[in-house]
PDB file of N, CA, C, O and CB in Angstrom:
ATOM      1  N   MET A   1      -0.123  30.091 -19.991  1.00  0.00           N
ATOM      2  CA  MET A   1      -1.007  29.050 -20.350  1.00  0.00           C
ATOM      3  C   MET A   1      -0.300  27.694 -20.555  1.00  0.00           C
ATOM      4  O   MET A   1      -0.855  26.625 -20.302  1.00  0.00           O
ATOM      5  CB  MET A   1      -1.734  29.445 -21.570  1.00  0.00           C
ATOM      6  N   SER A   2       0.987  27.803 -21.041  1.00  0.00           N
ATOM      7  CA  SER A   2       1.654  26.624 -21.308  1.00  0.00           C
ATOM      8  C   SER A   2       2.064  25.936 -19.981  1.00  0.00           C
ATOM      9  O   SER A   2       2.172  24.711 -19.928  1.00  0.00           O
ATOM     10  CB  SER A   2       2.830  26.905 -22.191  1.00  0.00           C
ATOM     11  N   VAL A   3       2.285  26.714 -18.938  1.00  0.00           N
ATOM     12  CA  VAL A   3       2.521  26.136 -17.607  1.00  0.00           C
ATOM     13  C   VAL A   3       1.449  25.279 -17.161  1.00  0.00           C
ATOM     14  O   VAL A   3       1.713  24.213 -16.607  1.00  0.00           O
ATOM     15  CB  VAL A   3       2.721  27.164 -16.614  1.00  0.00           C
ATOM     16  N   ILE A   4       0.158  25.687 -17.373  1.00  0.00           N
ATOM     17  CA  ILE A   4      -0.976  24.969 -16.912  1.00  0.00           C
ATOM     18  C   ILE A   4      -1.032  23.592 -17.666  1.00  0.00           C
ATOM     19  O   ILE A   4      -1.251  22.542 -17.061  1.00  0.00           O
ATOM     20  CB  ILE A   4      -2.276  25.819 -17.128  1.00  0.00           C
ATOM     21  N   ILE A   5      -0.833  23.652 -18.948  1.00  0.00           N
ATOM     22  CA  ILE A   5      -0.785  22.411 -19.722  1.00  0.00           C
ATOM     23  C   ILE A   5       0.312  21.412 -19.303  1.00  0.00           C
ATOM     24  O   ILE A   5       0.099  20.200 -19.272  1.00  0.00           O
ATOM     25  CB  ILE A   5      -0.596  22.752 -21.154  1.00  0.00           C
ATOM     26  N   LEU A   6       1.514  21.984 -18.977  1.00  0.00           N
ATOM     27  CA  LEU A   6       2.618  21.195 -18.439  1.00  0.00           C
ATOM     28  C   LEU A   6       2.234  20.575 -17.090  1.00  0.00           C
ATOM     29  O   LEU A   6       2.445  19.382 -16.871  1.00  0.00           O
ATOM     30  CB  LEU A   6       3.879  22.072 -18.287  1.00  0.00           C
ATOM     31  N   LEU A   7       1.712  21.326 -16.256  1.00  0.00           N
ATOM     32  CA  LEU A   7       1.375  20.780 -14.931  1.00  0.00           C
ATOM     33  C   LEU A   7       0.158  19.781 -15.013  1.00  0.00           C
ATOM     34  O   LEU A   7       0.068  18.867 -14.193  1.00  0.00           O
ATOM     35  CB  LEU A   7       1.043  21.965 -13.943  1.00  0.00           C
ATOM     36  N   LEU A   8      -0.714  19.949 -15.942  1.00  0.00           N
ATOM     37  CA  LEU A   8      -1.765  18.969 -16.162  1.00  0.00           C
ATOM     38  C   LEU A   8      -1.331  17.729 -16.699  1.00  0.00           C
ATOM     39  O   LEU A   8      -1.846  16.675 -16.324  1.00  0.00           O
ATOM     40  CB  LEU A   8      -2.745  19.469 -17.004  1.00  0.00           C
ATOM     41  N   ILE A   9      -0.354  17.769 -17.614  1.00  0.00           N
ATOM     42  CA  ILE A   9       0.313  16.582 -18.157  1.00  0.00           C
ATOM     43  C   ILE A   9       1.094  15.807 -17.063  1.00  0.00           C
ATOM     44  O   ILE A   9       1.062  14.579 -16.975  1.00  0.00           O
ATOM     45  CB  ILE A   9       1.273  17.000 -19.296  1.00  0.00           C
ATOM     46  N   ALA A  10       1.788  16.608 -16.247  1.00  0.00           N
ATOM     47  CA  ALA A  10       2.600  15.990 -15.142  1.00  0.00           C
ATOM     48  C   ALA A  10       1.699  15.351 -14.134  1.00  0.00           C
ATOM     49  O   ALA A  10       1.964  14.226 -13.712  1.00  0.00           O
ATOM     50  CB  ALA A  10       3.498  17.041 -14.432  1.00  0.00           C
ATOM     51  N   SER A  11       0.680  15.994 -13.741  1.00  0.00           N
ATOM     52  CA  SER A  11      -0.290  15.381 -12.649  1.00  0.00           C
ATOM     53  C   SER A  11      -1.015  14.117 -13.227  1.00  0.00           C
ATOM     54  O   SER A  11      -1.212  13.118 -12.534  1.00  0.00           O
ATOM     55  CB  SER A  11      -1.459  16.503 -12.172  1.00  0.00           C
ATOM     56  N   ILE A  12      -1.389  14.217 -14.501  1.00  0.00           N
ATOM     57  CA  ILE A  12      -2.000  13.004 -15.090  1.00  0.00           C
ATOM     58  C   ILE A  12      -0.948  11.829 -15.070  1.00  0.00           C
ATOM     59  O   ILE A  12      -1.294  10.711 -14.689  1.00  0.00           O
ATOM     60  CB  ILE A  12      -2.499  13.304 -16.598  1.00  0.00           C
ATOM     61  N   THR A  13       0.248  12.074 -15.454  1.00  0.00           N
ATOM     62  CA  THR A  13       1.304  11.098 -15.473  1.00  0.00           C
ATOM     63  C   THR A  13       1.545  10.491 -14.165  1.00  0.00           C
ATOM     64  O   THR A  13       1.683   9.273 -14.049  1.00  0.00           O
ATOM     65  CB  THR A  13       2.524  11.680 -15.956  1.00  0.00           C
ATOM     66  N   VAL A  14       1.604  11.345 -13.117  1.00  0.00           N
ATOM     67  CA  VAL A  14       1.782  10.865 -11.726  1.00  0.00           C
ATOM     68  C   VAL A  14       0.561  10.024 -11.286  1.00  0.00           C
ATOM     69  O   VAL A  14       0.714   8.972 -10.665  1.00  0.00           O
ATOM     70  CB  VAL A  14       1.984  12.081 -10.746  1.00  0.00           C
ATOM     71  N   ALA A  15      -0.541  10.468 -11.591  1.00  0.00           N
ATOM     72  CA  ALA A  15      -1.764   9.695 -11.205  1.00  0.00           C
ATOM     73  C   ALA A  15      -1.854   8.340 -12.016  1.00  0.00           C
ATOM     74  O   ALA A  15      -2.344   7.342 -11.489  1.00  0.00           O
ATOM     75  CB  ALA A  15      -3.081  10.586 -11.473  1.00  0.00           C
ATOM     76  N   ALA A  16      -1.404   8.331 -13.221  1.00  0.00           N
ATOM     77  CA  ALA A  16      -1.357   7.055 -13.946  1.00  0.00           C
ATOM     78  C   ALA A  16      -0.332   6.073 -13.319  1.00  0.00           C
ATOM     79  O   ALA A  16      -0.571   4.872 -13.198  1.00  0.00           O
ATOM     80  CB  ALA A  16      -1.004   7.312 -15.433  1.00  0.00           C
ATOM     81  N   ILE A  17       0.772   6.634 -12.947  1.00  0.00           N
ATOM     82  CA  ILE A  17       1.806   5.816 -12.327  1.00  0.00           C
ATOM     83  C   ILE A  17       1.275   5.081 -11.035  1.00  0.00           C
ATOM     84  O   ILE A  17       1.419   3.872 -10.851  1.00  0.00           O
ATOM     85  CB  ILE A  17       3.031   6.718 -11.977  1.00  0.00           C
ATOM     86  N   PHE A  18       0.618   5.982 -10.123  1.00  0.00           N
ATOM     87  CA  PHE A  18       0.056   5.433  -8.993  1.00  0.00           C
ATOM     88  C   PHE A  18      -1.030   4.421  -9.257  1.00  0.00           C
ATOM     89  O   PHE A  18      -1.123   3.401  -8.573  1.00  0.00           O
ATOM     90  CB  PHE A  18      -0.426   6.470  -8.192  1.00  0.00           C
ATOM     91  N   LEU A  19      -1.825   4.695 -10.220  1.00  0.00           N
ATOM     92  CA  LEU A  19      -2.887   3.687 -10.589  1.00  0.00           C
ATOM     93  C   LEU A  19      -2.290   2.399 -11.058  1.00  0.00           C
ATOM     94  O   LEU A  19      -2.772   1.335 -10.669  1.00  0.00           O
ATOM     95  CB  LEU A  19      -3.810   4.230 -11.693  1.00  0.00           C
ATOM     96  N   ILE A  20      -1.218   2.436 -11.912  1.00  0.00           N
ATOM     97  CA  ILE A  20      -0.665   1.225 -12.371  1.00  0.00           C
ATOM     98  C   ILE A  20       0.050   0.475 -11.179  1.00  0.00           C
ATOM     99  O   ILE A  20      -0.030  -0.752 -11.126  1.00  0.00           O
ATOM    100  CB  ILE A  20       0.304   1.518 -13.538  1.00  0.00           C
ATOM    101  N   ALA A  21       0.756   1.196 -10.208  1.00  0.00           N
ATOM    102  CA  ALA A  21       1.291   0.540  -9.094  1.00  0.00           C
ATOM    103  C   ALA A  21       0.174  -0.075  -8.258  1.00  0.00           C
ATOM    104  O   ALA A  21       0.416  -1.163  -7.734  1.00  0.00           O
ATOM    105  CB  ALA A  21       2.118   1.485  -8.295  1.00  0.00           C
ATOM    106  N   PHE A  22      -0.952   0.457  -8.080  1.00  0.00           N
ATOM    107  CA  PHE A  22      -1.993  -0.013  -7.313  1.00  0.00           C
ATOM    108  C   PHE A  22      -2.592  -1.363  -7.959  1.00  0.00           C
ATOM    109  O   PHE A  22      -2.801  -2.389  -7.312  1.00  0.00           O
ATOM    110  CB  PHE A  22      -3.042   1.110  -7.185  1.00  0.00           C
ATOM    111  N   LEU A  23      -2.808  -1.219  -9.190  1.00  0.00           N
ATOM    112  CA  LEU A  23      -3.347  -2.388  -9.933  1.00  0.00           C
ATOM    113  C   LEU A  23      -2.352  -3.545  -9.946  1.00  0.00           C
ATOM    114  O   LEU A  23      -2.725  -4.717  -9.904  1.00  0.00           O
ATOM    115  CB  LEU A  23      -3.699  -1.990 -11.390  1.00  0.00           C
ATOM    116  N   TRP A  24      -1.060  -3.172 -10.007  1.00  0.00           N
ATOM    117  CA  TRP A  24      -0.028  -4.192  -9.950  1.00  0.00           C
ATOM    118  C   TRP A  24       0.025  -4.951  -8.660  1.00  0.00           C
ATOM    119  O   TRP A  24       0.232  -6.163  -8.615  1.00  0.00           O
ATOM    120  CB  TRP A  24       1.271  -3.588 -10.190  1.00  0.00           C
ATOM    121  N   SER A  25      -0.177  -4.162  -7.576  1.00  0.00           N
ATOM    122  CA  SER A  25      -0.102  -4.696  -6.214  1.00  0.00           C
ATOM    123  C   SER A  25      -1.336  -5.534  -6.012  1.00  0.00           C
ATOM    124  O   SER A  25      -1.202  -6.576  -5.371  1.00  0.00           O
ATOM    125  CB  SER A  25       0.005  -3.557  -5.129  1.00  0.00           C
ATOM    126  N   VAL A  26      -2.528  -5.204  -6.483  1.00  0.00           N
ATOM    127  CA  VAL A  26      -3.670  -5.994  -6.290  1.00  0.00           C
ATOM    128  C   VAL A  26      -3.498  -7.365  -7.062  1.00  0.00           C
ATOM    129  O   VAL A  26      -3.815  -8.427  -6.527  1.00  0.00           O
ATOM    130  CB  VAL A  26      -4.922  -5.206  -6.755  1.00  0.00           C
ATOM    131  N   LYS A  27      -2.988  -7.297  -8.330  1.00  0.00           N
ATOM    132  CA  LYS A  27      -2.807  -8.427  -9.084  1.00  0.00           C
ATOM    133  C   LYS A  27      -1.831  -9.452  -8.521  1.00  0.00           C
ATOM    134  O   LYS A  27      -1.939 -10.661  -8.726  1.00  0.00           O
ATOM    135  CB  LYS A  27      -2.410  -8.027 -10.352  1.00  0.00           C
ATOM    136  N   LYS A  28      -0.852  -8.871  -7.783  1.00  0.00           N
ATOM    137  CA  LYS A  28       0.227  -9.727  -7.152  1.00  0.00           C
ATOM    138  C   LYS A  28      -0.229 -10.265  -5.781  1.00  0.00           C
ATOM    139  O   LYS A  28       0.502 -11.031  -5.154  1.00  0.00           O
ATOM    140  CB  LYS A  28       1.572  -8.893  -6.968  1.00  0.00           C
ATOM    141  N   GLY A  29      -1.450  -9.867  -5.301  1.00  0.00           N
ATOM    142  CA  GLY A  29      -2.046 -10.472  -4.044  1.00  0.00           C
ATOM    143  C   GLY A  29      -1.595  -9.711  -2.845  1.00  0.00           C
ATOM    144  O   GLY A  29      -1.580 -10.311  -1.770  1.00  0.00           O
ATOM    145  N   GLN A  30      -1.239  -8.508  -2.893  1.00  0.00           N
ATOM    146  CA  GLN A  30      -0.873  -7.711  -1.723  1.00  0.00           C
ATOM    147  C   GLN A  30      -2.009  -7.572  -0.708  1.00  0.00           C
ATOM    148  O   GLN A  30      -1.804  -7.528   0.505  1.00  0.00           O
ATOM    149  CB  GLN A  30      -0.427  -6.342  -2.165  1.00  0.00           C
ATOM    150  N   PHE A  31      -3.231  -7.505  -1.277  1.00  0.00           N
ATOM    151  CA  PHE A  31      -4.355  -7.231  -0.371  1.00  0.00           C
ATOM    152  C   PHE A  31      -5.261  -8.430  -0.159  1.00  0.00           C
ATOM    153  O   PHE A  31      -6.446  -8.240   0.117  1.00  0.00           O
ATOM    154  CB  PHE A  31      -5.172  -6.088  -0.901  1.00  0.00           C
ATOM    155  N   ASP A  32      -4.784  -9.615  -0.268  1.00  0.00           N
ATOM    156  CA  ASP A  32      -5.548 -10.801  -0.152  1.00  0.00           C
ATOM    157  C   ASP A  32      -5.799 -11.243   1.245  1.00  0.00           C
ATOM    158  O   ASP A  32      -6.797 -11.920   1.491  1.00  0.00           O
ATOM    159  CB  ASP A  32      -4.912 -11.840  -0.866  1.00  0.00           C
ATOM    160  N   ASP A  33      -4.967 -10.909   2.164  1.00  0.00           N
ATOM    161  CA  ASP A  33      -5.154 -11.253   3.550  1.00  0.00           C
ATOM    162  C   ASP A  33      -6.204 -10.410   4.212  1.00  0.00           C
ATOM    163  O   ASP A  33      -5.931  -9.276   4.605  1.00  0.00           O
ATOM    164  CB  ASP A  33      -3.880 -11.128   4.282  1.00  0.00           C
ATOM    165  N   GLU A  34      -7.365 -10.920   4.341  1.00  0.00           N
ATOM    166  CA  GLU A  34      -8.466 -10.209   4.944  1.00  0.00           C
ATOM    167  C   GLU A  34      -8.720 -10.609   6.371  1.00  0.00           C
ATOM    168  O   GLU A  34      -9.354  -9.845   7.099  1.00  0.00           O
ATOM    169  CB  GLU A  34      -9.686 -10.414   4.153  1.00  0.00           C
ATOM    170  N   MET A  35      -8.272 -11.739   6.809  1.00  0.00           N
ATOM    171  CA  MET A  35      -8.613 -12.276   8.090  1.00  0.00           C
ATOM    172  C   MET A  35      -7.661 -11.956   9.202  1.00  0.00           C
ATOM    173  O   MET A  35      -8.101 -11.643  10.309  1.00  0.00           O
ATOM    174  CB  MET A  35      -8.734 -13.685   7.982  1.00  0.00           C
ATOM    175  N   SER A  36      -6.351 -12.023   8.953  1.00  0.00           N
ATOM    176  CA  SER A  36      -5.379 -11.881  10.013  1.00  0.00           C
ATOM    177  C   SER A  36      -5.335 -10.481  10.702  1.00  0.00           C
ATOM    178  O   SER A  36      -5.212 -10.459  11.926  1.00  0.00           O
ATOM    179  CB  SER A  36      -4.042 -12.195   9.453  1.00  0.00           C
ATOM    180  N   PRO A  37      -5.427  -9.290   9.995  1.00  0.00           N
ATOM    181  CA  PRO A  37      -5.340  -8.106  10.629  1.00  0.00           C
ATOM    182  C   PRO A  37      -6.313  -7.874  11.829  1.00  0.00           C
ATOM    183  O   PRO A  37      -5.878  -7.424  12.889  1.00  0.00           O
ATOM    184  CB  PRO A  37      -5.507  -7.139   9.657  1.00  0.00           C
ATOM    185  N   PRO A  38      -7.625  -8.180  11.660  1.00  0.00           N
ATOM    186  CA  PRO A  38      -8.456  -7.962  12.827  1.00  0.00           C
ATOM    187  C   PRO A  38      -8.281  -8.907  13.928  1.00  0.00           C
ATOM    188  O   PRO A  38      -8.615  -8.602  15.072  1.00  0.00           O
ATOM    189  CB  PRO A  38      -9.805  -7.980  12.460  1.00  0.00           C
ATOM    190  N   VAL A  39      -7.736 -10.119  13.613  1.00  0.00           N
ATOM    191  CA  VAL A  39      -7.556 -11.157  14.620  1.00  0.00           C
ATOM    192  C   VAL A  39      -6.172 -11.163  15.220  1.00  0.00           C
ATOM    193  O   VAL A  39      -5.977 -11.771  16.273  1.00  0.00           O
ATOM    194  CB  VAL A  39      -7.842 -12.492  14.031  1.00  0.00           C
ATOM    195  N   ARG A  40      -5.233 -10.540  14.624  1.00  0.00           N
ATOM    196  CA  ARG A  40      -3.887 -10.543  15.054  1.00  0.00           C
ATOM    197  C   ARG A  40      -3.711  -9.944  16.452  1.00  0.00           C
ATOM    198  O   ARG A  40      -2.854 -10.385  17.218  1.00  0.00           O
ATOM    199  CB  ARG A  40      -3.066  -9.815  14.071  1.00  0.00           C
ATOM    200  N   ILE A  41      -4.511  -8.956  16.772  1.00  0.00           N
ATOM    201  CA  ILE A  41      -4.342  -8.286  18.143  1.00  0.00           C
ATOM    202  C   ILE A  41      -4.834  -9.173  19.184  1.00  0.00           C
ATOM    203  O   ILE A  41      -4.593  -8.843  20.345  1.00  0.00           O
ATOM    204  CB  ILE A  41      -5.095  -6.930  18.253  1.00  0.00           C
ATOM    205  N   LEU A  42      -5.498 -10.268  18.962  1.00  0.00           N
ATOM    206  CA  LEU A  42      -5.960 -11.188  19.962  1.00  0.00           C
ATOM    207  C   LEU A  42      -4.997 -12.141  20.475  1.00  0.00           C
ATOM    208  O   LEU A  42      -5.165 -12.768  21.521  1.00  0.00           O
ATOM    209  CB  LEU A  42      -7.022 -11.894  19.480  1.00  0.00           C
ATOM    210  N   PHE A  43      -3.939 -12.243  19.686  1.00  0.00           N
ATOM    211  CA  PHE A  43      -2.824 -13.271  20.001  1.00  0.00           C
ATOM    212  C   PHE A  43      -1.752 -12.579  20.689  1.00  0.00           C
ATOM    213  O   PHE A  43      -1.368 -11.487  20.268  1.00  0.00           O
ATOM    214  CB  PHE A  43      -2.230 -13.978  18.716  1.00  0.00           C
ATOM    215  N   ASP A  44      -1.183 -13.175  21.815  1.00  0.00           N
ATOM    216  CA  ASP A  44       0.021 -12.612  22.462  1.00  0.00           C
ATOM    217  C   ASP A  44       1.251 -12.805  21.623  1.00  0.00           C
ATOM    218  O   ASP A  44       1.302 -13.702  20.781  1.00  0.00           O
ATOM    219  CB  ASP A  44       0.242 -13.239  23.822  1.00  0.00           C
ATOM    220  N   ASP A  45       2.194 -12.014  21.831  1.00  0.00           N
ATOM    221  CA  ASP A  45       3.492 -12.195  21.224  1.00  0.00           C
ATOM    222  C   ASP A  45       4.141 -13.388  21.875  1.00  0.00           C
ATOM    223  O   ASP A  45       3.735 -13.792  22.964  1.00  0.00           O
ATOM    224  CB  ASP A  45       4.369 -10.932  21.362  1.00  0.00           C
ATOM    225  N   ALA A  46       5.181 -13.987  21.211  1.00  0.00           N
ATOM    226  CA  ALA A  46       5.935 -15.113  21.788  1.00  0.00           C
ATOM    227  C   ALA A  46       6.659 -14.559  23.076  1.00  0.00           C
ATOM    228  O   ALA A  46       7.191 -13.449  23.111  1.00  0.00           O
ATOM    229  CB  ALA A  46       7.002 -15.729  20.700  1.00  0.00           C
ATOM    230  N   PRO A  47       6.626 -15.412  24.090  1.00  0.00           N
ATOM    231  CA  PRO A  47       7.239 -14.992  25.295  1.00  0.00           C
ATOM    232  C   PRO A  47       8.782 -14.802  25.102  1.00  0.00           C
ATOM    233  O   PRO A  47       9.437 -15.560  24.388  1.00  0.00           O
ATOM    234  CB  PRO A  47       6.933 -16.008  26.393  1.00  0.00           C
ATOM    235  N   ASN A  48       9.306 -13.772  25.764  1.00  0.00           N
ATOM    236  CA  ASN A  48      10.741 -13.395  25.592  1.00  0.00           C
ATOM    237  C   ASN A  48      11.494 -14.343  26.632  1.00  0.00           C
ATOM    238  O   ASN A  48      11.141 -14.372  27.811  1.00  0.00           O
ATOM    239  CB  ASN A  48      11.015 -11.722  25.891  1.00  0.00           C
ATOM    240  N   SER A  49      12.478 -15.067  26.176  1.00  0.00           N
ATOM    241  CA  SER A  49      13.269 -16.025  26.984  1.00  0.00           C
ATOM    242  C   SER A  49      14.193 -15.317  27.873  1.00  0.00           C
ATOM    243  O   SER A  49      14.575 -15.909  28.883  1.00  0.00           O
ATOM    244  CB  SER A  49      14.050 -16.976  26.119  1.00  0.00           C
ATOM    245  N   LYS A  50      14.619 -14.077  27.622  1.00  0.00           N
ATOM    246  CA  LYS A  50      15.546 -13.363  28.414  1.00  0.00           C
ATOM    247  C   LYS A  50      14.814 -12.711  29.590  1.00  0.00           C
ATOM    248  O   LYS A  50      13.807 -12.026  29.409  1.00  0.00           O
ATOM    249  CB  LYS A  50      16.279 -12.338  27.571  1.00  0.00           C
ATOM    250  N   LYS A  51      15.322 -12.928  30.757  1.00  0.00           N
ATOM    251  CA  LYS A  51      14.709 -12.277  31.988  1.00  0.00           C
ATOM    252  C   LYS A  51      15.519 -11.004  32.208  1.00  0.00           C
ATOM    253  O   LYS A  51      16.731 -11.010  31.991  1.00  0.00           O
ATOM    254  CB  LYS A  51      14.752 -13.256  33.330  1.00  0.00           C
ATOM    255  N   GLN A  52      14.916  -9.970  32.611  1.00  0.00           N
ATOM    256  CA  GLN A  52      15.745  -8.750  32.843  1.00  0.00           C
ATOM    257  C   GLN A  52      15.803  -8.564  34.329  1.00  0.00           C
ATOM    258  O   GLN A  52      16.431  -7.620  34.809  1.00  0.00           O
ATOM    259  CB  GLN A  52      15.154  -7.448  32.121  1.00  0.00           C
TER     260      GLN A  52
END
């Protein structure tokens, strides 16, 4: 029974760490760019100056 309690505490701790990391990344603006990912594929890469 003590193993179940230990695993429960460990899983809640890991979940809390991931929740804190997610909230921190949202607060820092990691997910603010909503426009460029869908449009990025429409633009070509810069031409390569080296000819093969």
